[in-house]
N, C-alpha and C positions, 0 to 999 in steps of 0.2 A: 504494500500500500504506500503510494507516494505521498498522500496527504490525507488529513482527517477532514471530512466534510460535515456540513451542518446536519445532514441526515443522520450521520453516525452519532453525533452528540445528542440529537433528539431521541435516538433509539435507546441510548443508555438511560436518559432521564425517564423515558416512558416505562421501561422495564422496572426501574427503581420505584416509580410511582405506582404502577399497576400490580407489581408483585409476581407476574407470570409473563412468559414470552408470548403466550397465546393472546392474552388481553392486550398487551402492548402492540402486537402485530395488527390487531383489529383497529386500534386507535390510529396506527400509522398507515393503515390501508396497504399492508403488504403481507406476504405469507409468513408463517412461523419459521419455515425453513430459511427463507431469505433473511429474516431478522437474525436468526441464530448464526448464519454464515457471516453477516455483516459484523456482528459482535465478535465472532472468532477472529476475523481479520483485524479488527480494531485492537483486540487484546494482543495479537501477534505483533502489530505495529508498535504498541506501547511497551511490549515486553513484560506485562503483568496481567494477572487475571482480575477482572472487574467484578465477576459474579461467581459465587459458589453455586453449582448446579447439582441437584439430585433429581430423581424421577418424580419427586413430590413437591419440591420447593426450589425457589431461587432466592438468594440473598446476596447482598453486597459484601465484597471483601473489604479489608481495610483500605486498600488502594481505590476500590470502587467508591467507597464512601467519601474519600478525599476528592475524587474526581467529580462526584455529584455536587459536593459542597462548593467546589471551586467553579465548576462549569455552569451549574444551574442558574445562579444569578446573572452570569454573563450572557447565557443563552436567552434568558428572559429579556434582558436589555436589547438583544438583537431582534427578538420578536416584536418588542415595542417599536423599534425603529422601522421595521418592515411594515407594521400595521399603520404607522403614521403616514408612510408613503401611500399605502393602499387606500387609506381613508380619502384620498383625493379622487378616487374613482367616482364617476357619476352613477354607475350601475353596480349594485351589490353583486358579489360573486362568492362562491364557496359552498360549503355543505352545512346544513342544519340537521342535527339528529334529534328526532322527536320520539318519545316513548308514550304509548297509549294503549289502553285496553281495546280489544277489537270493537266493542260497541261505540267507544268514543272515536276511534279512527273512522268508522263509517260516518259519524256525524260531521267530521271536519274535512274529509277527503275532498269533497266537491266544492263546498262553499268557501273553504279557506286554502287548503293545500294546493289544489289544482289552479285556483285563481291566483294564488301567490306566484306560482311558477309561470303563469301567463304574464304576470306583471314584471317579473324579474327572471327572464329566461337564462341568465348566467348562473342562477342558483341551482343547487341540488338539495332535495329534501329526502333524508333517510328516515322513513317512518317505520318504526319497529312496534309490532303489536304483540302483546302477551297478556295472559289472564292474571298473572301474579303482579303484585305491586313491587316495584324496584326503587332503589335509591338512585335517582337519575344522575346525581353528581358522581357517585362511585362507579356507575356503569357507563359513564362517558357521554351522557345525553346533554343537549343544550336546553331542551324544553321537555315538559311532560304534559299529559292531559289527565286530570283527575276529577272525580266527583267532588262537590264542594266540601263534604264532610271528611275527606281524606287528604286535605292539603297540609303538608308538614309545616311546622311553625317557622322553619327557616326558609320558606318559599313565599314568593309573591304570587297571588292568583289573579288571573284576568278572565272573568266569566265569558263563556261562549254559548251561543245557541239558546234554545228554549229550556224551561224548567224540566226536570226529570222526576222519576219516582222510583222508589224501591218496590220490590214485589216479594211477598212471602208466599212460597208455593210448596205443594206436595203432590204426589201422584194420587189418583182416585183409589188405587190399591192400598196405599198406606192409610188413607183416610177411612177405608172400609174396615180397618182393624183398630183405628184410634179415633177418638172423638176430635173433631176439628176444634182448634183453640178459638175461644170467643174473645179473649183479651190477651195482650202480650204476656201477662203473668202466667197464663196457661201453658206457655212454651216450656216452662220449667218441668212440665210433666211429659214432654215429648223428646224424641230423639231429633237432634238438630245437626246440620252440617256446619261445623265451625270453620272459621277462616283466620289464618295467621297473617299478620301484617309484616312488612319488611323489617320493622324494629323488633320482631319477635313476640309482640303482644298479640292477644286474641281480639278480633274485631267484635265489638258489642253492637247488637242490633238496635237501631234507633227507631222509635215510634213517636208519633205526635197526634193528639186529638184534642180539640176544644182548649187549646192552650197548654195542655199537659204534655210534657216531654219525658219519655222513658228511654233508658238505655239498658237493654237486657243482656246479661252474660249467660248465653244459652249453654246447654249441656248436650253432649252427643258422642257417638262412638268413633268419629273420625274428624281429623283436623287437616285442612288443605289450604294451599296458598294460590290456587289457580281456579278461575271462575268456571271453566269448562269441566274441570275435574269435579267441582262441586255439583254442577248440573248433572253430570253422569251419575254421581252418587244419589242425587234426588230421584232421577228417572229410574234408578234401580230399586226404588222404594226403601232406601236406607233411612230416610227421615225428611225433615222439613228444611228447606233452604231459603236463603235471603239474597236476592240478586238485584242488580239494576234491571228495571223493567224491560229495556230493549233486549237484554240477553235471553229472556224466557218468554217474550211476547208471542212468538210463533207456537211455543209449546202450550201456552194458555189458550190460544185461539183454536188449536186442534184438539184440545181436551186431554193432551198428554199430562198436563199439570193443572191443578186447581189452585186458584188464588185464594189466599187467606188474609184476614185482618186488613182488608183493603181500606177500610175507613180509618185505619191507624197509619197509613202510609201516604200522606198528602204530597203534592208536588214539592220538590226541593230546588234550590238554585241550580242553574245549569252547570255542566262540566266547565272546567277552567284550565287554561294554560297555566302551568306552574313554572316559575322561573326562580333559580337560586338567588337569594338576596345578595350574596357575595358577587354575583355576576353583574349586577347593575348598581352596586354601591361600592365603587372602587375608592380607595383613599384619595384625598385631595392632591397628594403629591404625584398621583399617576394620571396620565391623560385619559379622557373619557372616549376617545376615538369616535367622533361623530361621522355619520355617513350622510351625504347629501342624496336623499332618495327621491327620485322623481317618478310619479305614477302617471298613467295616462289620464287624459281629461276626464273629470268625473261625470257620472250620469247626471242628466238634467235635474233630478230631484235632490242632488247632493251638492254641497258647496265646499266641503272640506277636502283637502288634498295633502299629499306628502311632498315636501320640497325644501328649498333653501329657507332657513329661518329669517334671512334678511329680505326675502321677497314679500309677497302679499300676506295679509294677516291670516289667510286660510291655509298657509303653509306651516309645516312643522319640521323642527330639527330633530332628527331621530338618531340616537347614538348609543354607544355602549355606556351605560350609566346615565344617559340623558334621553328621556322621552318628553320632549319639550312641553307641549300643551296637551295633556291627556284629554281624551274625549270624555266629556262629562255627560253627554246625551245618553239616554237609554235606548236610542234607536239602534237596531241590530246592525245596519250598515255602518254606523259609526263604530260599533264594537268590533266589527270585522276589520275596519281600517286600523284600529288600535292593535289588533292581532297582527296585521301585516307589518305595522310599525315595530312591534316587538320582534317579529321574525327578522326584519331587516336589520335591527340593531345587533343581531347575533351573527352577522356576516363576518365578524372578526374571527370566528372559528372557521377559517377558510382553508379549503383543501390546498389552495395555492401555497400556504405557508409551509407545507411539507416538502415543497419542491426546492 
Protein backbone atom coordinates (compact mmCIF):
# COMPACT_ATOMS: atom_id res chain seq x y z
CA UNK A 1 0.00 0.00 0.00
CA UNK A 2 1.51 3.26 -1.18
CA UNK A 3 -0.74 5.52 0.86
CA UNK A 4 -3.52 5.53 3.41
CA UNK A 5 -6.77 6.87 2.01
CA UNK A 6 -9.74 8.53 3.66
CA UNK A 7 -11.80 5.38 3.09
CA UNK A 8 -9.29 3.35 5.12
CA UNK A 9 -9.54 5.78 8.03
CA UNK A 10 -13.33 5.70 7.91
CA UNK A 11 -13.24 1.90 7.91
CA UNK A 12 -11.28 1.76 11.16
CA UNK A 13 -13.57 4.29 12.85
CA UNK A 14 -16.69 2.47 11.63
CA UNK A 15 -15.53 -0.91 12.98
CA UNK A 16 -14.55 0.63 16.30
CA UNK A 17 -17.93 2.34 16.56
CA UNK A 18 -20.13 -0.56 15.39
CA UNK A 19 -18.21 -3.39 17.04
CA UNK A 20 -18.43 -5.81 14.11
CA UNK A 21 -17.08 -5.93 10.56
CA UNK A 22 -20.54 -6.82 9.23
CA UNK A 23 -22.30 -3.79 10.73
CA UNK A 24 -19.47 -1.47 9.68
CA UNK A 25 -19.55 -2.87 6.14
CA UNK A 26 -23.27 -2.06 5.90
CA UNK A 27 -22.63 1.50 7.06
CA UNK A 28 -19.81 1.88 4.53
CA UNK A 29 -21.83 0.27 1.70
CA UNK A 30 -19.23 -2.39 1.00
CA UNK A 31 -18.92 -6.13 1.47
CA UNK A 32 -17.55 -7.62 4.68
CA UNK A 33 -14.84 -9.35 2.67
CA UNK A 34 -13.73 -6.10 1.04
CA UNK A 35 -13.68 -4.36 4.41
CA UNK A 36 -11.64 -7.13 6.01
CA UNK A 37 -9.17 -7.03 3.11
CA UNK A 38 -8.84 -3.24 3.39
CA UNK A 39 -8.12 -3.43 7.13
CA UNK A 40 -5.60 -6.21 6.54
CA UNK A 41 -3.74 -4.08 4.01
CA UNK A 42 -3.80 -1.07 6.31
CA UNK A 43 -2.41 -3.10 9.22
CA UNK A 44 0.33 -4.46 6.95
CA UNK A 45 1.17 -0.93 5.86
CA UNK A 46 1.34 0.31 9.46
CA UNK A 47 3.15 -2.77 10.72
CA UNK A 48 0.77 -3.23 13.69
CA UNK A 49 -2.55 -4.91 14.35
CA UNK A 50 -5.41 -2.51 14.98
CA UNK A 51 -8.02 -5.12 15.94
CA UNK A 52 -8.13 -8.35 17.88
CA UNK A 53 -10.40 -10.68 15.95
CA UNK A 54 -12.13 -13.86 17.06
CA UNK A 55 -15.05 -15.72 15.53
CA UNK A 56 -17.34 -14.00 18.03
CA UNK A 57 -15.95 -10.55 18.67
CA UNK A 58 -13.78 -7.69 17.46
CA UNK A 59 -11.91 -5.34 19.79
CA UNK A 60 -9.29 -2.65 19.42
CA UNK A 61 -5.68 -3.38 20.27
CA UNK A 62 -3.65 -0.80 22.17
CA UNK A 63 -2.34 0.51 18.87
CA UNK A 64 -5.88 0.52 17.47
CA UNK A 65 -7.17 2.54 20.39
CA UNK A 66 -4.35 5.07 19.94
CA UNK A 67 -5.14 5.23 16.22
CA UNK A 68 -8.83 5.88 16.82
CA UNK A 69 -8.15 8.49 19.52
CA UNK A 70 -5.78 10.39 17.24
CA UNK A 71 -7.47 9.96 13.87
CA UNK A 72 -11.11 10.23 14.99
CA UNK A 73 -11.15 13.98 15.75
CA UNK A 74 -9.06 14.76 12.67
CA UNK A 75 -11.39 12.73 10.47
CA UNK A 76 -14.35 14.56 11.94
CA UNK A 77 -12.75 17.88 11.06
CA UNK A 78 -12.24 16.67 7.48
CA UNK A 79 -15.89 15.64 7.29
CA UNK A 80 -16.92 19.07 8.57
CA UNK A 81 -14.83 20.76 5.88
CA UNK A 82 -16.25 18.53 3.14
CA UNK A 83 -19.83 19.14 4.25
CA UNK A 84 -19.21 22.90 4.39
CA UNK A 85 -18.36 22.76 0.70
CA UNK A 86 -21.26 20.44 -0.15
CA UNK A 87 -23.68 22.77 1.61
CA UNK A 88 -23.24 25.14 -1.32
CA UNK A 89 -25.09 22.70 -3.55
CA UNK A 90 -28.51 23.90 -4.65
CA UNK A 91 -29.86 20.36 -4.90
CA UNK A 92 -29.63 17.94 -1.95
CA UNK A 93 -27.96 14.61 -2.65
CA UNK A 94 -27.07 11.53 -0.70
CA UNK A 95 -28.89 8.78 1.18
CA UNK A 96 -31.47 8.95 3.95
CA UNK A 97 -32.04 5.72 5.91
CA UNK A 98 -35.53 5.42 7.40
CA UNK A 99 -36.76 2.67 9.71
CA UNK A 100 -40.50 1.99 9.90
CA UNK A 101 -42.98 -0.70 10.74
CA UNK A 102 -44.58 -2.18 7.59
CA UNK A 103 -47.95 -0.48 8.23
CA UNK A 104 -46.21 2.88 8.74
CA UNK A 105 -44.14 2.44 5.59
CA UNK A 106 -47.33 1.89 3.60
CA UNK A 107 -48.69 5.15 4.99
CA UNK A 108 -45.69 7.24 3.95
CA UNK A 109 -44.43 5.57 0.75
CA UNK A 110 -46.66 7.41 -1.73
CA UNK A 111 -47.51 10.79 -0.13
CA UNK A 112 -44.04 11.40 1.30
CA UNK A 113 -41.22 9.14 0.15
CA UNK A 114 -42.02 8.97 -3.57
CA UNK A 115 -42.99 12.64 -3.69
CA UNK A 116 -39.75 13.53 -1.91
CA UNK A 117 -37.76 11.63 -4.56
CA UNK A 118 -39.63 13.44 -7.34
CA UNK A 119 -38.71 16.77 -5.78
CA UNK A 120 -35.10 15.81 -5.07
CA UNK A 121 -34.01 13.35 -7.78
CA UNK A 122 -30.39 13.24 -6.58
CA UNK A 123 -31.48 11.74 -3.26
CA UNK A 124 -31.73 8.03 -2.37
CA UNK A 125 -34.14 6.80 0.31
CA UNK A 126 -33.25 3.52 2.02
CA UNK A 127 -36.55 2.53 3.68
CA UNK A 128 -36.19 -0.50 5.95
CA UNK A 129 -39.36 -2.14 7.28
CA UNK A 130 -39.47 -4.51 10.22
CA UNK A 131 -42.01 -5.40 12.85
CA UNK A 132 -39.72 -5.03 15.82
CA UNK A 133 -38.82 -1.68 17.33
CA UNK A 134 -35.16 -0.77 16.98
CA UNK A 135 -32.86 1.92 18.31
CA UNK A 136 -32.53 4.00 15.15
CA UNK A 137 -29.27 5.60 16.26
CA UNK A 138 -27.58 2.32 17.16
CA UNK A 139 -28.77 0.72 13.92
CA UNK A 140 -27.50 3.57 11.75
CA UNK A 141 -30.81 5.14 10.67
CA UNK A 142 -31.33 8.86 10.13
CA UNK A 143 -35.07 8.85 10.73
CA UNK A 144 -37.70 6.50 12.08
CA UNK A 145 -41.48 6.29 11.92
CA UNK A 146 -43.24 5.40 15.18
CA UNK A 147 -46.73 5.59 16.63
CA UNK A 148 -47.19 8.50 18.99
CA UNK A 149 -47.03 6.42 22.16
CA UNK A 150 -43.69 4.85 21.27
CA UNK A 151 -41.52 7.93 20.68
CA UNK A 152 -38.35 7.71 22.82
CA UNK A 153 -37.65 10.61 25.15
CA UNK A 154 -34.44 11.51 23.30
CA UNK A 155 -36.25 11.93 19.97
CA UNK A 156 -38.18 14.77 18.38
CA UNK A 157 -41.50 13.72 16.79
CA UNK A 158 -43.05 15.21 13.65
CA UNK A 159 -46.67 13.96 13.28
CA UNK A 160 -47.61 12.42 9.94
CA UNK A 161 -50.92 11.59 8.33
CA UNK A 162 -54.27 10.92 9.94
CA UNK A 163 -55.01 9.63 13.46
CA UNK A 164 -54.75 5.90 14.02
CA UNK A 165 -56.19 3.34 16.41
CA UNK A 166 -55.07 0.29 18.29
CA UNK A 167 -57.06 -2.92 17.96
CA UNK A 168 -57.47 -5.68 20.55
CA UNK A 169 -58.23 -8.94 18.76
CA UNK A 170 -58.63 -12.68 19.19
CA UNK A 171 -59.80 -15.54 17.00
CA UNK A 172 -63.41 -16.78 17.15
CA UNK A 173 -61.96 -20.16 18.21
CA UNK A 174 -60.23 -18.60 21.22
CA UNK A 175 -63.40 -16.73 22.19
CA UNK A 176 -65.46 -19.93 21.89
CA UNK A 177 -63.48 -21.25 24.86
CA UNK A 178 -63.06 -18.00 26.81
CA UNK A 179 -65.50 -15.24 27.70
CA UNK A 180 -64.76 -12.05 25.78
CA UNK A 181 -63.34 -9.29 28.01
CA UNK A 182 -65.83 -6.52 28.74
CA UNK A 183 -63.33 -4.12 30.31
CA UNK A 184 -59.53 -3.81 30.11
CA UNK A 185 -59.27 -5.25 33.66
CA UNK A 186 -60.77 -8.51 32.36
CA UNK A 187 -57.60 -9.06 30.35
CA UNK A 188 -55.87 -10.19 33.55
CA UNK A 189 -57.95 -13.37 33.25
CA UNK A 190 -56.86 -14.06 29.66
CA UNK A 191 -53.81 -15.29 27.84
CA UNK A 192 -52.31 -12.33 26.00
CA UNK A 193 -49.48 -11.96 23.49
CA UNK A 194 -46.92 -9.76 25.17
CA UNK A 195 -44.51 -7.42 23.36
CA UNK A 196 -40.96 -6.55 24.34
CA UNK A 197 -39.68 -3.05 23.49
CA UNK A 198 -36.11 -2.29 22.31
CA UNK A 199 -35.09 -1.18 25.81
CA UNK A 200 -36.05 -4.60 27.17
CA UNK A 201 -39.23 -3.46 28.92
CA UNK A 202 -42.62 -5.03 28.23
CA UNK A 203 -45.17 -2.93 26.39
CA UNK A 204 -48.24 -2.06 28.47
CA UNK A 205 -51.54 -1.97 26.62
CA UNK A 206 -53.09 1.50 26.63
CA UNK A 207 -56.83 2.11 26.88
CA UNK A 208 -58.95 5.24 27.14
CA UNK A 209 -62.66 5.88 27.64
CA UNK A 210 -64.61 8.89 28.90
CA UNK A 211 -61.40 10.58 30.04
CA UNK A 212 -60.18 7.52 31.94
CA UNK A 213 -56.77 6.25 30.82
CA UNK A 214 -55.52 2.78 31.72
CA UNK A 215 -52.24 1.00 31.03
CA UNK A 216 -52.53 -2.73 31.51
CA UNK A 217 -49.56 -5.00 32.12
CA UNK A 218 -51.09 -8.11 30.58
CA UNK A 219 -50.03 -11.69 31.22
CA UNK A 220 -49.50 -14.44 28.71
CA UNK A 221 -47.54 -17.50 27.60
CA UNK A 222 -45.31 -15.82 25.03
CA UNK A 223 -43.30 -12.61 24.66
CA UNK A 224 -42.40 -11.38 21.15
CA UNK A 225 -40.75 -8.31 19.64
CA UNK A 226 -42.20 -8.41 16.13
CA UNK A 227 -45.77 -7.60 15.05
CA UNK A 228 -46.13 -10.32 12.44
CA UNK A 229 -44.97 -12.95 14.91
CA UNK A 230 -47.57 -11.67 17.36
CA UNK A 231 -50.24 -11.84 14.65
CA UNK A 232 -49.23 -15.42 13.86
CA UNK A 233 -49.55 -16.34 17.52
CA UNK A 234 -53.01 -14.78 17.76
CA UNK A 235 -54.20 -16.49 14.57
CA UNK A 236 -53.05 -19.79 16.10
CA UNK A 237 -55.55 -19.18 18.96
CA UNK A 238 -52.75 -18.64 21.50
CA UNK A 239 -54.42 -15.64 23.08
CA UNK A 240 -55.46 -12.02 22.68
CA UNK A 241 -53.27 -9.54 20.81
CA UNK A 242 -52.89 -5.75 20.71
CA UNK A 243 -51.96 -4.23 17.34
CA UNK A 244 -52.06 -1.11 15.26
CA UNK A 245 -55.40 -1.31 13.48
CA UNK A 246 -53.83 -1.31 10.00
CA UNK A 247 -51.90 -4.49 10.80
CA UNK A 248 -55.02 -6.60 11.41
CA UNK A 249 -57.78 -4.75 9.56
CA UNK A 250 -58.00 -7.37 6.79
CA UNK A 251 -58.18 -10.16 9.39
CA UNK A 252 -61.06 -8.36 11.13
CA UNK A 253 -62.93 -7.76 7.87
CA UNK A 254 -62.63 -11.41 6.81
CA UNK A 255 -63.64 -12.74 10.21
CA UNK A 256 -60.32 -14.39 10.99
CA UNK A 257 -60.09 -12.12 14.03
CA UNK A 258 -62.73 -10.57 16.27
CA UNK A 259 -62.26 -7.07 17.61
CA UNK A 260 -62.57 -6.56 21.36
CA UNK A 261 -62.87 -3.53 23.65
CA UNK A 262 -63.35 -1.25 20.65
CA UNK A 263 -64.92 1.47 22.78
CA UNK A 264 -61.69 1.54 24.83
CA UNK A 265 -59.41 2.19 21.83
CA UNK A 266 -60.25 5.67 20.47
CA UNK A 267 -58.21 7.32 17.71
CA UNK A 268 -54.72 8.37 18.74
CA UNK A 269 -52.34 10.92 17.19
CA UNK A 270 -50.84 9.95 13.86
CA UNK A 271 -47.55 8.18 13.37
CA UNK A 272 -44.56 10.48 13.52
CA UNK A 273 -41.15 10.86 12.01
CA UNK A 274 -38.72 10.55 14.91
CA UNK A 275 -35.43 12.38 14.76
CA UNK A 276 -32.57 12.12 17.27
CA UNK A 277 -32.36 15.29 19.34
CA UNK A 278 -28.57 15.19 19.03
CA UNK A 279 -28.85 15.30 15.26
CA UNK A 280 -30.58 18.69 15.16
CA UNK A 281 -29.17 20.23 18.33
CA UNK A 282 -25.51 20.59 17.60
CA UNK A 283 -23.26 22.68 19.89
CA UNK A 284 -22.95 26.36 19.03
CA UNK A 285 -19.25 25.86 18.26
CA UNK A 286 -20.18 23.50 15.39
CA UNK A 287 -21.65 24.68 12.09
CA UNK A 288 -25.28 23.83 11.41
CA UNK A 289 -24.77 23.01 7.72
CA UNK A 290 -27.70 24.71 6.03
CA UNK A 291 -28.99 23.48 2.68
CA UNK A 292 -30.59 25.81 0.22
CA UNK A 293 -33.49 23.62 -0.82
CA UNK A 294 -35.57 24.76 -3.76
CA UNK A 295 -38.80 22.96 -4.47
CA UNK A 296 -40.96 23.21 -7.60
CA UNK A 297 -43.63 25.93 -7.76
CA UNK A 298 -46.35 25.19 -5.21
CA UNK A 299 -49.81 24.03 -6.12
CA UNK A 300 -52.26 26.96 -6.44
CA UNK A 301 -53.90 26.26 -3.06
CA UNK A 302 -50.57 26.50 -1.27
CA UNK A 303 -48.32 29.48 -0.64
CA UNK A 304 -45.42 28.06 1.38
CA UNK A 305 -42.25 26.80 -0.33
CA UNK A 306 -38.76 25.80 0.56
CA UNK A 307 -35.99 28.10 -0.52
CA UNK A 308 -33.35 30.63 0.36
CA UNK A 309 -34.05 32.32 3.70
CA UNK A 310 -33.08 35.68 2.25
CA UNK A 311 -35.74 35.44 -0.46
CA UNK A 312 -39.51 35.89 -0.08
CA UNK A 313 -41.20 35.42 3.28
CA UNK A 314 -42.70 32.14 2.07
CA UNK A 315 -39.25 30.61 1.80
CA UNK A 316 -37.59 28.64 4.57
CA UNK A 317 -33.98 27.98 5.44
CA UNK A 318 -33.66 24.29 6.03
CA UNK A 319 -30.53 22.91 7.61
CA UNK A 320 -28.84 20.53 9.97
CA UNK A 321 -29.85 21.96 13.30
CA UNK A 322 -31.98 24.63 11.65
CA UNK A 323 -35.57 24.30 10.52
CA UNK A 324 -36.15 27.98 10.03
CA UNK A 325 -39.84 28.74 10.37
CA UNK A 326 -41.63 25.56 11.35
CA UNK A 327 -45.05 25.09 9.81
CA UNK A 328 -47.56 25.90 12.53
CA UNK A 329 -50.60 25.16 10.40
CA UNK A 330 -52.57 21.99 10.99
CA UNK A 331 -53.02 21.56 7.24
CA UNK A 332 -51.69 18.19 6.05
CA UNK A 333 -49.97 19.72 3.01
CA UNK A 334 -48.05 21.96 5.39
CA UNK A 335 -47.17 18.98 7.54
CA UNK A 336 -45.91 17.17 4.45
CA UNK A 337 -43.72 20.15 3.60
CA UNK A 338 -42.27 20.03 7.09
CA UNK A 339 -41.49 16.36 6.55
CA UNK A 340 -39.75 17.18 3.28
CA UNK A 341 -37.80 19.88 5.10
CA UNK A 342 -36.69 17.43 7.77
CA UNK A 343 -35.63 14.91 5.11
CA UNK A 344 -33.73 17.58 3.20
CA UNK A 345 -31.95 18.62 6.37
CA UNK A 346 -30.50 15.14 6.66
CA UNK A 347 -28.71 15.24 3.32
CA UNK A 348 -25.48 15.76 5.28
CA UNK A 349 -25.58 11.97 5.69
CA UNK A 350 -24.45 11.77 2.14
CA UNK A 351 -23.24 8.74 0.28
CA UNK A 352 -20.82 11.07 -1.45
CA UNK A 353 -18.94 11.53 1.80
CA UNK A 354 -17.70 7.95 1.59
CA UNK A 355 -16.05 8.52 -1.75
